[in-house]
C-alpha angles and dihedrals in degrees: 000000000000115000091223128038091243096043114115121221096226128030110269138190116207120196120197143162127215139172116265094253090073100042100104100041090047091052089057097042091046090054092052091049093047090051094058102029106045087229126132117226128192116179117178114210117208136145113307096236092051090047092054090047090053093050093047086049089063098252110164116250131154094213137016121204112191140135107301094248090055091049087049092053093047089051090050093053093048097251092116131036118270111252093015097111114118122180114227112168144007114217131189134203126253135176134238141191132193112280110264097025123109113280114230125225107254097166096118141024091256090050094053090048091052090046093053092048090049098047117097091214135015134193140186139166131274088235129092094284090060092047089053092046092052088053089048091055091049091050088052092052093236101103095102092041094058098030092106091052096053114111107193110211108224115243111282093018110114112233086220092067092056089051094046089053092049094244090121130036100201123023130187120200141134109299089233088066097049099049114105095007110141119229101029136090115220106224093196142267121309110268116266094255093065103018114140114217121191123191114214116208140178130232133183123230117236097238100050118117090201099069094122092050092049091049090052088052094049090050089056090048094052097043119113090250089065091061096089093051090053093049092049086058094052095260138109129224113265 
């Protein structure tokens, strides 16, 4: 029997793919699981759209970690096992400006709208938070007005990097992707009235022979002991 509840009876290598938003938190959670299980885990973090395309194309993975709606679509199309979805973290959106530039007030919905209208350039991700922001700008009736100032970050390119280089004046992205980035000032999370929360979930492909090991890893990642790591990375347990 294993000496630890997470310890695997045979050495195992787990290969996974995730979106960029969970890269940092997964690195911390994976390190903790490897330490107690004896497993080796390699999770590649790319743009969420690209990750889903690679799974749909049949690339072999043992675990897939994406926004919950993307996981649900992959289950519905047979690319992930039915019933294998496990919610890991919830992530909210924050804004950032280049370090040393004026910090706008984002304390209310009206303040955010004013900041967006005043910004010479705006960027958001191609992920679910970006889709929600685009809908928010449409609801506000300013989408056409700011269309020429939108700088779309390519999949896998952090909005924070565009802000740090001065290519974008005001950037919106998951807080987890803004933390620890040099050259930016995080202006704070979106106010509750317009906060965009994404749940990131894991799913298990149908053809992996590592399903038991993956389930052990996901149990470790969803245990109460993982909550502090998630909060350190700007997320909340799901």
